[in-house]
N, CA and C atoms as a LAMMPS dump frame, in Angstrom:
ITEM: TIMESTEP
0
ITEM: NUMBER OF ATOMS
276
ITEM: BOX BOUNDS ff ff ff
-5.0000000000000000e+02 5.0000000000000000e+02
-5.0000000000000000e+02 5.0000000000000000e+02
-5.0000000000000000e+02 5.0000000000000000e+02
ITEM: ATOMS id mol type element x y z
1 1 1 N 443.488 -377.611 210.18
2 1 2 C 443.279 -379.036 210.07
3 1 3 C 444.163 -379.79 211.054
4 2 1 N 445.342 -379.325 211.298
5 2 2 C 446.273 -380.058 212.154
6 2 3 C 445.735 -380.209 213.575
7 3 1 N 444.966 -379.262 214.061
8 3 2 C 444.463 -379.342 215.421
9 3 3 C 443.071 -379.957 215.499
10 4 1 N 442.438 -380.24 214.391
11 4 2 C 441.078 -380.779 214.4
12 4 3 C 441.008 -382.077 215.198
13 5 1 N 442.019 -382.915 215.095
14 5 2 C 442.028 -384.193 215.793
15 5 3 C 443.171 -384.261 216.803
16 6 1 N 443.583 -383.104 217.32
17 6 2 C 444.662 -383.051 218.308
18 6 3 C 444.291 -383.905 219.514
19 7 1 N 445.258 -384.621 220.022
20 7 2 C 445.042 -385.44 221.196
21 7 3 C 444.51 -386.832 220.9
22 8 1 N 444.177 -387.116 219.649
23 8 2 C 443.702 -388.452 219.283
24 8 3 C 444.85 -389.171 218.577
25 9 1 N 445.27 -390.264 219.163
26 9 2 C 446.378 -391.026 218.594
27 9 3 C 445.849 -392.043 217.593
28 10 1 N 446.555 -392.189 216.496
29 10 2 C 446.199 -393.187 215.487
30 10 3 C 447.475 -393.639 214.796
31 11 1 N 447.583 -394.938 214.589
32 11 2 C 448.736 -395.495 213.903
33 11 3 C 448.688 -395.158 212.421
34 12 1 N 449.833 -394.95 211.845
35 12 2 C 449.939 -394.728 210.414
36 12 3 C 449.676 -396.045 209.684
37 13 1 N 449.011 -395.951 208.567
38 13 2 C 448.752 -397.143 207.758
39 13 3 C 449.475 -397.085 206.418
40 14 1 N 450.45 -396.196 206.312
41 14 2 C 451.218 -396.09 205.067
42 14 3 C 452.009 -397.365 204.812
43 15 1 N 452.215 -397.636 203.567
44 15 2 C 453.05 -398.775 203.172
45 15 3 C 454.255 -398.262 202.387
46 16 1 N 454.801 -397.17 202.861
47 16 2 C 455.917 -396.509 202.173
48 16 3 C 457.226 -396.751 202.907
49 17 1 N 457.551 -398.002 203.165
50 17 2 C 458.797 -398.364 203.835
51 17 3 C 458.974 -397.639 205.16
52 18 1 N 457.871 -397.461 205.897
53 18 2 C 457.945 -396.841 207.213
54 18 3 C 457.934 -395.33 207.205
55 19 1 N 457.993 -394.703 206.056
56 19 2 C 457.973 -393.25 205.981
57 19 3 C 456.522 -392.78 205.882
58 20 1 N 455.999 -392.226 206.958
59 20 2 C 454.603 -391.803 206.985
60 20 3 C 454.423 -390.502 206.208
61 21 1 N 453.473 -390.519 205.303
62 21 2 C 453.165 -389.34 204.505
63 21 3 C 451.855 -388.691 204.942
64 22 1 N 451.187 -389.296 205.918
65 22 2 C 449.85 -388.84 206.33
66 22 3 C 449.924 -387.706 207.342
67 23 1 N 448.938 -386.844 207.268
68 23 2 C 448.763 -385.85 208.325
69 23 3 C 448.076 -386.54 209.499
70 24 1 N 448.069 -385.904 210.655
71 24 2 C 447.356 -386.456 211.804
72 24 3 C 445.888 -386.678 211.445
73 25 1 N 445.29 -385.697 210.772
74 25 2 C 443.882 -385.813 210.403
75 25 3 C 443.645 -387.053 209.544
76 26 1 N 444.518 -387.294 208.579
77 26 2 C 444.336 -388.467 207.721
78 26 3 C 444.484 -389.758 208.51
79 27 1 N 445.475 -389.822 209.395
80 27 2 C 445.646 -391.031 210.206
81 27 3 C 444.406 -391.297 211.055
82 28 1 N 443.849 -390.239 211.645
83 28 2 C 442.671 -390.403 212.502
84 28 3 C 441.452 -390.79 211.671
85 29 1 N 441.257 -390.143 210.531
86 29 2 C 440.123 -390.495 209.667
87 29 3 C 440.233 -391.948 209.231
88 30 1 N 441.426 -392.392 208.884
89 30 2 C 441.62 -393.788 208.483
90 30 3 C 441.32 -394.744 209.649
91 31 1 N 441.671 -394.354 210.861
92 31 2 C 441.388 -395.189 212.033
93 31 3 C 439.882 -395.311 212.264
94 32 1 N 439.154 -394.201 212.145
95 32 2 C 437.689 -394.259 212.264
96 32 3 C 437.116 -395.17 211.183
97 33 1 N 437.577 -395 209.959
98 33 2 C 437.053 -395.774 208.833
99 33 3 C 437.343 -397.261 208.991
100 34 1 N 438.455 -397.584 209.62
101 34 2 C 438.836 -398.982 209.81
102 34 3 C 438.108 -399.621 210.991
103 35 1 N 437.359 -398.822 211.732
104 35 2 C 436.605 -399.365 212.852
105 35 3 C 437.405 -399.542 214.123
106 36 1 N 438.539 -398.857 214.223
107 36 2 C 439.332 -398.937 215.449
108 36 3 C 438.54 -398.317 216.598
109 37 1 N 438.894 -398.672 217.8
110 37 2 C 438.235 -398.106 218.976
111 37 3 C 438.64 -396.63 219.095
112 38 1 N 437.69 -395.746 218.826
113 38 2 C 437.962 -394.305 218.795
114 38 3 C 436.883 -393.585 219.6
115 39 1 N 437.204 -392.409 220.137
116 39 2 C 436.162 -391.631 220.812
117 39 3 C 435.15 -391.127 219.78
118 40 1 N 433.942 -390.852 220.234
119 40 2 C 432.942 -390.281 219.324
120 40 3 C 433.467 -388.956 218.788
121 41 1 N 433.226 -388.701 217.501
122 41 2 C 433.632 -387.415 216.922
123 41 3 C 432.813 -386.292 217.546
124 42 1 N 433.47 -385.171 217.739
125 42 2 C 432.774 -383.973 218.221
126 42 3 C 431.989 -383.362 217.057
127 43 1 N 431.126 -382.458 217.376
128 43 2 C 430.363 -381.75 216.338
129 43 3 C 431.327 -381.063 215.376
130 44 1 N 432.37 -380.446 215.91
131 44 2 C 433.348 -379.741 215.073
132 44 3 C 434.08 -380.708 214.148
133 45 1 N 434.43 -381.878 214.667
134 45 2 C 435.122 -382.863 213.84
135 45 3 C 434.202 -383.388 212.737
136 46 1 N 432.947 -383.61 213.063
137 46 2 C 431.992 -384.061 212.046
138 46 3 C 431.79 -382.972 210.985
139 47 1 N 431.724 -381.709 211.408
140 47 2 C 431.58 -380.608 210.447
141 47 3 C 432.812 -380.518 209.548
142 48 1 N 433.993 -380.742 210.104
143 48 2 C 435.215 -380.749 209.298
144 48 3 C 435.116 -381.847 208.247
145 49 1 N 434.657 -383.037 208.652
146 49 2 C 434.494 -384.145 207.713
147 49 3 C 433.513 -383.771 206.601
148 50 1 N 432.406 -383.154 206.983
149 50 2 C 431.414 -382.749 205.982
150 50 3 C 431.987 -381.729 205.005
151 51 1 N 432.811 -380.808 205.501
152 51 2 C 433.464 -379.838 204.593
153 51 3 C 434.417 -380.549 203.639
154 52 1 N 435.148 -381.547 204.151
155 52 2 C 436.046 -382.318 203.295
156 52 3 C 435.251 -383.027 202.196
157 53 1 N 434.135 -383.629 202.58
158 53 2 C 433.287 -384.347 201.62
159 53 3 C 432.725 -383.383 200.585
160 54 1 N 432.261 -382.241 201.045
161 54 2 C 431.666 -381.255 200.142
162 54 3 C 432.704 -380.697 199.171
163 55 1 N 433.888 -380.39 199.676
164 55 2 C 434.939 -379.791 198.857
165 55 3 C 435.595 -380.807 197.925
166 56 1 N 435.978 -381.937 198.477
167 56 2 C 436.717 -382.925 197.695
168 56 3 C 435.82 -383.809 196.844
169 57 1 N 434.587 -383.994 197.275
170 57 2 C 433.687 -384.914 196.585
171 57 3 C 433.074 -384.374 195.325
172 58 1 N 433.33 -383.105 195.033
173 58 2 C 432.901 -382.494 193.777
174 58 3 C 431.403 -382.683 193.515
175 59 1 N 430.586 -382.52 194.574
176 59 2 C 429.145 -382.562 194.423
177 59 3 C 428.534 -383.939 194.295
178 60 1 N 429.31 -384.986 194.523
179 60 2 C 428.807 -386.351 194.339
180 60 3 C 428.09 -386.913 195.566
181 61 1 N 428.083 -386.172 196.67
182 61 2 C 427.543 -386.702 197.911
183 61 3 C 426.378 -385.862 198.414
184 62 1 N 425.392 -386.529 198.993
185 62 2 C 424.244 -385.878 199.616
186 62 3 C 424.641 -385.544 201.062
187 63 1 N 424.929 -384.283 201.32
188 63 2 C 425.411 -383.895 202.637
189 63 3 C 424.374 -384.127 203.731
190 64 1 N 423.094 -384.008 203.409
191 64 2 C 422.053 -384.288 204.407
192 64 3 C 422.141 -385.75 204.84
193 65 1 N 422.372 -386.634 203.891
194 65 2 C 422.522 -388.056 204.219
195 65 3 C 423.815 -388.289 204.996
196 66 1 N 424.858 -387.582 204.627
197 66 2 C 426.142 -387.732 205.32
198 66 3 C 426.027 -387.309 206.786
199 67 1 N 425.232 -386.292 207.063
200 67 2 C 425.045 -385.821 208.442
201 67 3 C 424.473 -386.908 209.342
202 68 1 N 423.757 -387.848 208.774
203 68 2 C 423.111 -388.918 209.546
204 68 3 C 423.998 -390.148 209.704
205 69 1 N 425.163 -390.141 209.073
206 69 2 C 426.045 -391.309 209.09
207 69 3 C 426.715 -391.483 210.45
208 70 1 N 427.091 -392.722 210.725
209 70 2 C 427.922 -393.006 211.897
210 70 3 C 429.299 -392.377 211.664
211 71 1 N 430.076 -392.257 212.728
212 71 2 C 431.432 -391.723 212.578
213 71 3 C 432.238 -392.562 211.589
214 72 1 N 432.098 -393.874 211.678
215 72 2 C 432.849 -394.752 210.77
216 72 3 C 432.449 -394.521 209.316
217 73 1 N 431.146 -394.494 209.052
218 73 2 C 430.689 -394.275 207.677
219 73 3 C 431.075 -392.896 207.175
220 74 1 N 431.013 -391.914 208.052
221 74 2 C 431.408 -390.563 207.662
222 74 3 C 432.888 -390.534 207.285
223 75 1 N 433.713 -391.188 208.086
224 75 2 C 435.152 -391.248 207.79
225 75 3 C 435.411 -391.97 206.47
226 76 1 N 434.688 -393.068 206.229
227 76 2 C 434.839 -393.776 204.955
228 76 3 C 434.464 -392.873 203.786
229 77 1 N 433.456 -392.045 203.979
230 77 2 C 433.026 -391.13 202.912
231 77 3 C 434.052 -390.034 202.694
232 78 1 N 434.699 -389.573 203.765
233 78 2 C 435.794 -388.604 203.603
234 78 3 C 436.878 -389.217 202.726
235 79 1 N 437.293 -390.421 203.051
236 79 2 C 438.341 -391.077 202.26
237 79 3 C 437.912 -391.252 200.808
238 80 1 N 436.656 -391.635 200.612
239 80 2 C 436.154 -391.795 199.247
240 80 3 C 436.163 -390.461 198.507
241 81 1 N 435.777 -389.389 199.194
242 81 2 C 435.763 -388.069 198.541
243 81 3 C 437.177 -387.635 198.173
244 82 1 N 438.147 -387.978 199.014
245 82 2 C 439.537 -387.668 198.674
246 82 3 C 439.963 -388.441 197.437
247 83 1 N 439.512 -389.692 197.303
248 83 2 C 439.83 -390.478 196.093
249 83 3 C 439.178 -389.857 194.863
250 84 1 N 437.94 -389.376 195.016
251 84 2 C 437.243 -388.714 193.904
252 84 3 C 438.073 -387.524 193.429
253 85 1 N 438.519 -386.709 194.374
254 85 2 C 439.304 -385.525 194.02
255 85 3 C 440.628 -385.929 193.357
256 86 1 N 441.325 -386.886 193.955
257 86 2 C 442.611 -387.315 193.402
258 86 3 C 442.44 -387.877 191.987
259 87 1 N 441.374 -388.635 191.789
260 87 2 C 441.099 -389.181 190.453
261 87 3 C 440.812 -388.077 189.447
262 88 1 N 440.017 -387.094 189.861
263 88 2 C 439.67 -386.009 188.934
264 88 3 C 440.887 -385.173 188.57
265 89 1 N 441.893 -385.206 189.419
266 89 2 C 443.121 -384.445 189.163
267 89 3 C 444.197 -385.307 188.496
268 90 1 N 443.862 -386.553 188.193
269 90 2 C 444.821 -387.448 187.548
270 90 3 C 445.889 -387.956 188.483
271 91 1 N 445.608 -387.935 189.796
272 91 2 C 446.615 -388.347 190.778
273 91 3 C 446.411 -389.756 191.297
274 92 1 N 445.293 -390.366 190.952
275 92 2 C 444.967 -391.689 191.513
276 92 3 C 444.479 -392.601 190.425
């Protein structure tokens, strides 16, 4: 996961007194979701996002529909799937 978005810079959006808790992948996914100017995702990056959605989303997402999403919408769905997982684990 650490190399999936290697070379893509993204600002941290944490509000933890400047202490960033995000991985590079999370920072980049958040930047795509926020609509920042980002390069188009590669096929591999989109597949990584789909795996995140499939694994974390606990079956709540139609992956065929996700494949047709824009990079921004796909990133938003990744974040949503992470919230689904965190909620199901009592973490959110």
